[in-house]
C-alpha positions in Angstrom: 10.7 2.4 -6.1 13.5 4.2 -4.1 14.2 2.7 -0.7 15.9 4.5 2.2 17.6 2.5 4.9 18.4 4.2 8.2 20.3 3.0 11.3 20.4 4.3 14.9 24.1 3.9 15.5 24.3 4.6 19.2 20.9 3.1 20.0 18.4 5.0 22.0 17.6 3.9 25.6 14.2 5.6 25.2 13.1 3.3 22.3 10.3 0.8 23.0 11.4 -2.7 24.2 10.3 -4.1 20.9 12.7 -1.9 19.0 15.7 -3.5 17.2 17.7 -0.2 17.2 17.0 -0.1 13.5 15.6 3.2 12.3 13.1 2.5 9.6 12.5 1.8 5.9 11.1 4.6 3.8 9.2 4.2 0.5 8.2 7.0 -1.9 4.6 6.5 -3.1 2.6 8.2 -5.9 -0.4 9.0 -3.7 0.0 9.0 0.0 -3.8 9.1 0.7 -4.6 6.2 -1.7 -1.7 4.1 -0.3 -2.8 4.6 3.3 -6.5 3.9 2.4 -5.5 0.7 0.6 -3.3 -0.4 3.5 -6.0 0.5 6.1 -8.7 -1.4 4.1 -6.5 -4.4 4.2 -6.0 -4.4 8.0 -2.8 -2.3 8.4 -2.8 0.2 11.2 -1.8 3.7 10.2 0.4 4.6 13.2 1.1 8.1 12.0 -1.5 9.3 9.5 -0.5 11.6 6.6 -2.0 14.7 8.2 0.4 16.9 6.3 -0.2 15.2 3.0 3.4 14.2 2.9 4.3 11.4 5.4 2.8 8.5 7.2 4.2 5.6 9.2 3.0 2.0 9.5 4.6 -1.2 11.0 5.4 -4.3 9.0 4.2 -7.7 10.2 7.6 -8.2 11.9 7.2 -4.8 13.6 9.6 -2.7 11.5 8.7 0.9 11.2 7.9 1.8 7.6 7.7 5.5 6.4 5.6 6.3 3.4 6.6 9.6 1.6 4.5 11.4 -1.0 6.3 11.7 -4.3 6.9 15.3 -5.3 5.0 18.0 -3.5 2.9 17.3 -0.4 -0.9 16.8 -1.1 -3.3 19.3 0.4 -4.5 18.2 3.9 -7.6 16.0 3.6 -10.0 14.1 5.8 -10.1 11.6 7.4 -6.3 11.9 7.6 -5.9 15.5 8.8 -7.8 15.0 12.0 -6.7 11.4 12.7 -4.4 10.9 15.7 -1.4 8.7 16.1 -1.8 5.0 17.1 0.9 3.3 19.0 4.4 4.2 18.3 6.1 4.6 14.9 
């Protein structure tokens, strides 16, 4: 699967204290809803749910922000995701 690496070159003094001034990893997934449901069922917090059917964020066990991107077109908004709020920071 494609992997996107990002880096915050100048840092950001507004980032949380647990930030490593590392942007995030991004993975393209075949089904954003199924992926998030699987992760959630296995104890992973969905920090930014895929309300738009396109993008979600989770944190790795070592606190790295991980973006999940729907492959191709965004899915139609669906519950429970479309009304779910953010949890923590992403």
